[in-house]
C-alpha positions as CSV (number, residue, x, y, z in Angstrom):
1,M,0.0,0.0,0.0
2,S,1.4,3.4,-1.0
3,S,2.0,5.9,1.8
4,K,1.6,8.8,-0.7
5,P,-1.2,11.2,0.4
6,D,-4.5,11.2,-1.5
7,A,-4.0,13.8,-4.2
8,T,-7.8,14.3,-4.6
9,A,-8.3,15.3,-1.0
10,S,-5.1,17.4,-0.7
11,D,-5.7,19.4,-3.9
12,D,-9.3,20.2,-3.2
13,P,-9.3,23.8,-1.8
14,S,-12.7,23.3,-0.2
15,H,-11.3,20.4,1.9
16,D,-10.1,21.5,5.4
17,P,-9.3,18.8,7.8
18,T,-9.8,21.2,10.7
19,L,-13.6,21.4,10.0
20,E,-15.5,19.1,12.3
21,H,-18.8,18.6,10.7
22,P,-19.6,17.0,7.3
23,L,-21.8,19.9,6.3
24,E,-18.8,22.2,6.5
25,Q,-17.3,20.3,3.6
26,S,-20.4,21.0,1.4
27,Q,-20.5,23.2,-1.6
28,D,-24.2,23.9,-1.2
29,P,-24.5,27.6,-0.2
30,S,-27.9,27.1,1.4
31,R,-26.6,24.3,3.7
32,L,-23.4,26.3,4.4
33,C,-25.4,29.4,5.5
34,E,-27.6,27.3,7.8
35,R,-24.6,25.6,9.3
36,A,-22.8,29.0,9.8
37,R,-25.9,30.5,11.4
38,R,-26.0,27.6,14.0
39,L,-22.3,27.9,14.7
40,A,-22.8,31.7,15.3
41,E,-25.6,31.0,17.7
42,D,-23.4,28.5,19.5
43,G,-20.7,31.1,19.9
44,E,-18.3,29.7,17.4
45,A,-17.8,32.9,15.5
46,A,-14.5,31.9,13.8
47,R,-16.0,28.8,12.2
48,A,-19.2,30.6,11.3
49,A,-17.2,33.4,9.6
50,R,-15.2,30.9,7.6
51,L,-18.3,29.2,6.3
52,F,-19.9,32.6,5.3
53,E,-16.7,33.5,3.5
54,Q,-16.8,30.1,1.8
55,V,-20.2,30.9,0.4
56,L,-19.0,34.3,-0.8
57,A,-16.1,32.5,-2.5
58,L,-18.6,30.6,-4.6
59,G,-19.5,33.8,-6.4
60,D,-22.9,35.2,-7.4
61,T,-25.2,32.6,-5.8
62,P,-28.7,33.3,-4.5
63,H,-27.3,33.1,-1.0
64,R,-24.5,35.7,-1.5
65,A,-26.4,38.5,0.3
66,Q,-27.4,36.2,3.2
67,A,-23.8,35.1,3.6
68,A,-22.4,38.6,3.5
69,L,-24.9,39.9,6.1
70,G,-24.2,36.9,8.3
71,L,-20.5,37.5,8.0
72,A,-21.0,41.2,8.9
73,V,-22.9,40.3,12.1
74,V,-20.3,37.8,13.1
75,L,-17.4,40.1,12.5
76,D,-19.1,43.0,14.3
77,D,-19.8,40.8,17.3
78,S,-16.1,39.8,17.2
79,G,-14.9,43.4,17.2
80,D,-13.9,43.6,13.6
81,V,-16.1,46.6,12.7
82,A,-14.2,47.5,9.5
83,G,-14.6,43.9,8.2
84,A,-18.2,43.9,9.2
85,R,-18.9,47.1,7.3
86,E,-17.2,45.7,4.2
87,A,-19.3,42.6,4.4
88,D,-22.4,44.9,4.7
89,R,-21.5,46.7,1.6
90,T,-21.1,43.4,-0.2
91,A,-24.6,42.4,0.8
92,I,-26.0,45.8,-0.2
93,A,-24.4,45.5,-3.7
94,T,-26.3,42.4,-4.4
95,G,-29.5,44.4,-4.4
96,D,-31.3,41.6,-2.5
97,P,-34.7,43.0,-1.4
98,E,-34.4,41.2,2.0
99,Y,-30.8,41.0,3.0
100,G,-29.8,44.3,1.2
101,P,-31.8,46.6,3.5
102,R,-30.9,44.5,6.5
103,A,-27.2,45.0,5.7
104,A,-27.7,48.7,5.2
105,Y,-29.6,48.9,8.5
106,H,-26.7,47.1,10.2
107,L,-24.2,49.3,8.6
108,A,-26.0,52.4,9.8
109,L,-26.1,51.1,13.3
110,T,-22.3,50.6,13.4
111,H,-21.8,54.2,12.4
112,E,-24.4,55.4,14.9
113,R,-22.8,53.4,17.6
114,A,-19.4,55.0,16.8
115,G,-20.9,58.5,16.8
116,E,-20.3,58.8,13.0
117,R,-23.5,60.5,12.2
118,E,-22.4,61.8,8.8
119,Q,-21.6,58.2,7.7
120,A,-24.8,56.8,9.2
121,E,-27.1,59.1,7.1
122,P,-26.2,57.6,3.6
123,A,-26.6,54.1,5.1
124,W,-30.1,55.0,6.3
125,R,-30.9,56.4,2.9
126,V,-30.0,53.2,1.3
127,V,-32.4,51.4,3.6
128,V,-35.2,53.8,2.4
129,D,-34.2,53.3,-1.2
130,F,-34.7,49.6,-0.9
131,G,-38.3,50.3,0.1
132,N,-38.6,47.2,2.3
133,P,-41.6,48.1,4.6
134,A,-40.1,46.2,7.5
135,Y,-37.1,48.6,7.7
136,L,-38.6,51.9,6.6
137,P,-40.0,53.0,10.0
138,P,-36.6,53.0,11.9
139,A,-34.8,54.4,8.8
140,H,-37.2,57.4,8.5
141,L,-37.1,58.0,12.2
142,A,-33.3,58.0,12.2
143,L,-33.1,60.3,9.2
144,A,-35.7,62.7,10.8
145,R,-33.6,63.0,14.0
146,L,-30.4,63.5,11.9
147,A,-32.1,66.3,9.9
148,D,-33.5,67.8,13.1
149,D,-30.1,67.9,14.7
150,S,-28.7,69.7,11.7
151,G,-31.4,72.3,11.9
152,D,-33.3,71.2,8.7
153,F,-36.8,71.1,10.1
154,E,-38.6,70.6,6.8
155,A,-36.5,67.5,6.0
156,A,-37.1,66.2,9.5
157,R,-40.8,66.8,9.2
158,G,-41.0,64.8,6.0
159,H,-39.3,61.8,7.5
160,W,-41.3,62.0,10.7
161,E,-44.5,62.1,8.8
162,K,-43.5,59.1,6.7
163,A,-42.6,57.1,9.8
164,V,-46.0,57.8,11.2
165,E,-47.6,56.9,7.9
166,T,-46.0,53.4,7.9
167,G,-48.4,52.6,10.8
168,D,-45.6,50.9,12.7
169,P,-46.7,50.5,16.4
170,E,-43.1,51.0,17.7
171,Y,-41.5,53.7,15.6
172,G,-44.7,55.5,14.5
173,P,-45.6,56.8,18.0
174,L,-42.0,57.9,18.6
175,A,-42.0,59.9,15.3
176,A,-45.3,61.4,16.2
177,H,-44.0,62.5,19.6
178,D,-40.8,64.0,18.2
179,L,-42.6,65.9,15.4
180,A,-45.3,67.2,17.8
181,Q,-42.7,68.6,20.1
182,R,-41.1,70.6,17.3
183,L,-44.5,71.8,16.1
184,L,-45.4,73.0,19.6
185,E,-42.1,74.8,19.8
186,R,-42.9,76.5,16.5
187,G,-46.3,77.6,17.7
188,E,-48.3,75.1,15.6
189,P,-50.5,73.3,18.2
190,A,-53.3,72.4,15.8
191,R,-50.8,70.5,13.6
192,A,-49.3,68.9,16.7
193,Q,-52.8,67.6,17.7
194,R,-53.3,65.9,14.4
195,V,-49.9,64.2,14.5
196,L,-50.4,63.0,18.1
197,T,-53.9,61.8,17.3
198,A,-52.5,59.7,14.5
199,G,-49.7,58.4,16.7
200,L,-52.2,57.4,19.4
201,R,-54.1,55.3,16.9
202,L,-51.0,53.1,16.4
203,I,-50.7,52.2,20.1
204,D,-52.3,49.3,22.0
205,R,-53.2,51.1,25.2
206,D,-53.1,48.0,27.3
207,G,-50.0,46.6,25.7
208,S,-48.0,49.9,25.8
209,P,-49.5,52.0,28.6
210,Y,-46.3,54.2,29.0
211,A,-46.2,55.0,25.3
212,Y,-49.9,55.8,25.2
213,S,-49.6,58.0,28.3
214,R,-46.7,59.9,26.9
215,L,-48.5,60.8,23.7
216,A,-51.8,61.5,25.6
217,V,-50.0,64.0,27.8
218,A,-48.4,65.6,24.7
219,L,-51.8,65.9,23.1
220,G,-53.1,67.6,26.2
221,I,-50.3,70.1,26.1
222,A,-51.1,70.7,22.4
223,Y,-54.7,71.6,23.3
224,L,-53.4,73.7,26.2
225,D,-51.2,75.7,23.8
226,Q,-54.1,76.1,21.4
227,A,-56.2,77.4,24.3
228,I,-53.5,79.9,25.3
229,G,-53.4,81.2,21.7
230,A,-57.2,81.6,21.7
231,F,-57.3,83.5,25.0
232,G,-54.6,85.8,23.7
233,A,-56.5,86.4,20.5
234,A,-59.6,87.3,22.5
235,L,-57.7,90.1,24.2
236,G,-56.4,91.5,20.9
237,D,-53.4,93.8,20.5
238,A,-51.6,95.0,23.6
239,D,-52.3,98.7,22.8
240,E,-56.0,98.1,22.4
241,P,-58.5,98.2,25.3
242,A,-60.0,94.8,26.1
243,D,-63.6,93.9,25.4
244,P,-65.6,94.6,28.6
245,E,-67.6,91.4,28.2
246,V,-64.9,88.8,27.5
247,G,-61.7,90.7,28.4
248,P,-61.7,90.0,32.2
249,L,-62.4,86.3,31.7
250,A,-59.9,86.0,28.9
251,T,-57.3,87.8,31.1
252,E,-57.8,85.4,34.0
253,L,-57.8,82.3,31.8
254,L,-54.6,83.4,30.0
255,A,-52.8,84.5,33.2
256,R,-53.7,81.3,35.1
257,T,-52.9,79.0,32.1
258,L,-49.5,80.4,31.0
259,P,-47.7,79.2,34.1
260,L,-48.6,75.6,33.3
261,R,-46.3,76.0,30.3
262,G,-43.6,77.7,32.3
263,R,-44.4,81.1,30.8
264,D,-44.6,83.0,34.1
265,A,-43.4,86.3,32.7
266,E,-46.2,86.3,30.1
267,A,-48.7,85.5,32.9
268,R,-47.5,88.5,34.9
269,E,-47.8,90.7,31.9
270,A,-51.4,89.5,31.3
271,W,-52.5,90.5,34.8
272,R,-50.6,93.8,34.5
273,R,-52.3,94.6,31.2
274,G,-55.8,93.8,32.6
275,L,-55.2,95.8,35.8
276,A,-54.0,98.8,33.8
277,D,-57.0,98.8,31.5
278,P,-59.6,101.2,33.0
279,G,-62.5,99.5,31.2
280,V,-61.9,96.1,32.8
281,A,-59.5,96.7,35.7
282,G,-62.3,96.3,38.4
283,Q,-63.5,93.0,37.0
284,V,-59.9,91.7,36.5
285,R,-59.0,92.6,40.1
286,A,-62.1,90.7,41.3
287,R,-61.0,87.7,39.4
288,L,-57.4,88.0,40.6
289,R,-58.7,88.1,44.2
290,R,-61.3,85.3,43.8
291,D,-59.4,83.0,46.2
292,F,-58.6,85.6,48.9
293,G,-60.0,84.6,52.3
294,E,-62.1,86.7,54.7
295,E,-60.3,88.8,57.1
296,A,-60.1,87.7,60.8
297,G,-59.6,89.4,64.1
298,D,-58.9,93.1,63.8
299,G,-59.5,92.9,60.1
300,E,-63.2,92.2,60.4
301,G,-65.3,95.0,58.9
302,T,-62.3,96.6,57.4
303,D,-62.2,97.6,53.8
304,P,-59.5,95.3,52.2
305,A,-58.1,98.3,50.4
306,D,-57.2,99.8,53.8
307,L,-55.1,96.7,54.9
308,W,-51.4,97.3,54.3
309,W,-50.7,93.8,53.2
310,E,-53.4,93.6,50.5
311,P,-51.3,95.2,47.7
312,V,-48.5,92.8,48.7
313,V,-50.7,89.8,48.5
314,E,-52.4,91.0,45.3
315,Q,-49.0,91.7,43.6
316,S,-47.7,88.3,44.6
317,V,-50.7,86.5,43.1
318,A,-50.2,88.5,39.9
319,D,-46.5,87.7,39.9
320,G,-47.0,84.0,40.7
321,S,-44.9,84.4,43.8
322,L,-47.5,83.7,46.5
323,P,-45.9,80.5,47.8
324,A,-42.6,82.5,48.4
325,L,-44.5,85.2,50.1
326,A,-46.3,82.7,52.4
327,Q,-43.0,81.1,53.2
328,E,-41.5,84.5,54.2
329,A,-44.6,85.4,56.2
330,F,-44.8,82.2,58.2
331,G,-41.0,82.3,58.8
332,A,-41.3,85.8,60.3
333,L,-44.4,84.8,62.3
334,D,-42.6,81.8,63.7
335,H,-39.6,83.8,64.8
336,M,-41.7,86.5,66.5
337,Y,-44.0,84.0,68.1
338,A,-41.0,82.2,69.6
339,L,-39.7,85.4,71.1
340,L,-43.0,86.2,72.7
341,A,-43.9,82.7,73.7
342,V,-40.6,82.0,75.5
343,R,-41.2,85.0,77.8
344,Y,-44.8,84.0,78.3
345,A,-43.8,80.4,79.2
346,R,-41.4,81.7,81.8
347,G,-44.0,83.7,83.5
348,G,-44.2,87.3,84.5
349,A,-45.3,88.5,81.0
350,D,-47.9,91.2,80.8
351,E,-51.4,90.7,79.5
352,A,-50.6,92.0,76.0
353,I,-47.9,89.3,75.4
354,G,-50.4,86.7,76.5
355,E,-52.9,87.9,74.1
356,A,-50.3,88.1,71.3
357,V,-49.3,84.4,72.0
358,A,-53.0,83.4,71.7
359,V,-53.6,85.1,68.4
360,P,-52.5,82.2,66.1
361,G,-55.0,79.8,67.9
362,G,-57.9,81.3,65.8
363,Y,-56.4,80.1,62.5
364,A,-56.4,76.7,61.0
365,W,-52.6,76.6,61.1
366,G,-52.4,77.8,64.7
367,P,-52.2,74.4,66.4
368,L,-49.3,73.5,64.1
369,L,-47.4,76.6,65.3
370,H,-48.2,75.8,68.9
371,E,-47.0,72.2,68.6
372,S,-43.8,73.3,66.8
373,F,-42.9,75.8,69.5
374,A,-43.8,73.4,72.3
375,E,-41.4,70.8,70.9
376,R,-38.6,73.2,70.5
377,L,-39.1,74.6,74.0
378,R,-39.1,71.1,75.4
379,L,-35.8,70.2,73.7
380,A,-34.2,73.5,74.8
381,M,-35.3,73.0,78.4
382,G,-34.7,69.3,78.6
383,T,-38.0,68.6,80.2
384,P,-40.6,66.0,79.2
385,D,-43.4,68.6,79.0
386,A,-43.4,72.2,78.1
């Protein structure tokens, strides 16, 4: 028997004695791709890559695009990003309607991941050019955000609208939210409402409660902004007197609604304008003071206009600074009460001090002040009861 090696086996370039499975000796691209896919899932990236490359070496087969994309994914997972991108381009070049857009999608993601936005954009455009409906929604959303970041709102709007029009339940609502935000910033609440309504129709409320709530809140804000615009329109130009019938109501609605959108300065101006208009000032002031309480103690029977603090309170309401004023007032009261109450607790205080200490008891918050002072006095004196 001759010891000479088998020439057939050694001369066959497809024969590799290191391959462990009979299928890996095959020349069938379909079987090779399937075997490579399984190897990749099992974590044997090197062997999977070798089989995908083997399919590519076979030339222009029906499985060339599939093999190229498989190779791109395997190389990317292995850290060879440059090799992965080259394999993606090979798959794209085949024009395959399924694996071509998938490869372009993968290529775009590698650039996005690396922060290479300028390189990602043409890849996303390739995805769109393929026209595969499965990959259009994320591609349009990505292109919209890229255009928005570059300041091209019209281009961004077109892609956002197309993403919504795809009806995709994942990317459509995201596009609707992004577009609506920009429309609200541009003062177009009616258009934002239409976009958000379309986005809400794409969401399964029970399956995606967070996404639904997010768009529902945005829709409410759109209606709020539209209402603000309507209230402002009812008042007319700033240099014109307000309509006596609708002006006071429009002033209050505008002034109380604007802070909900963080537009406090505009709210202050709305109150100021109303109070400065002789034709409606009285009605506006009455609406401004609608929540003012009745006077107690020495204030009973006194005209509110004669109380020194009334202008301060009224101005704080118009400025939206009433909580700060209340904080200051209670702080000052707490300090003064402590000075008086300590002397009263020690005894020897005159009747006036006793009456002053008793004053807060007539108010709803009086017991809280008493309890706070008693606790601080107990701690200061080191006694169980004060």
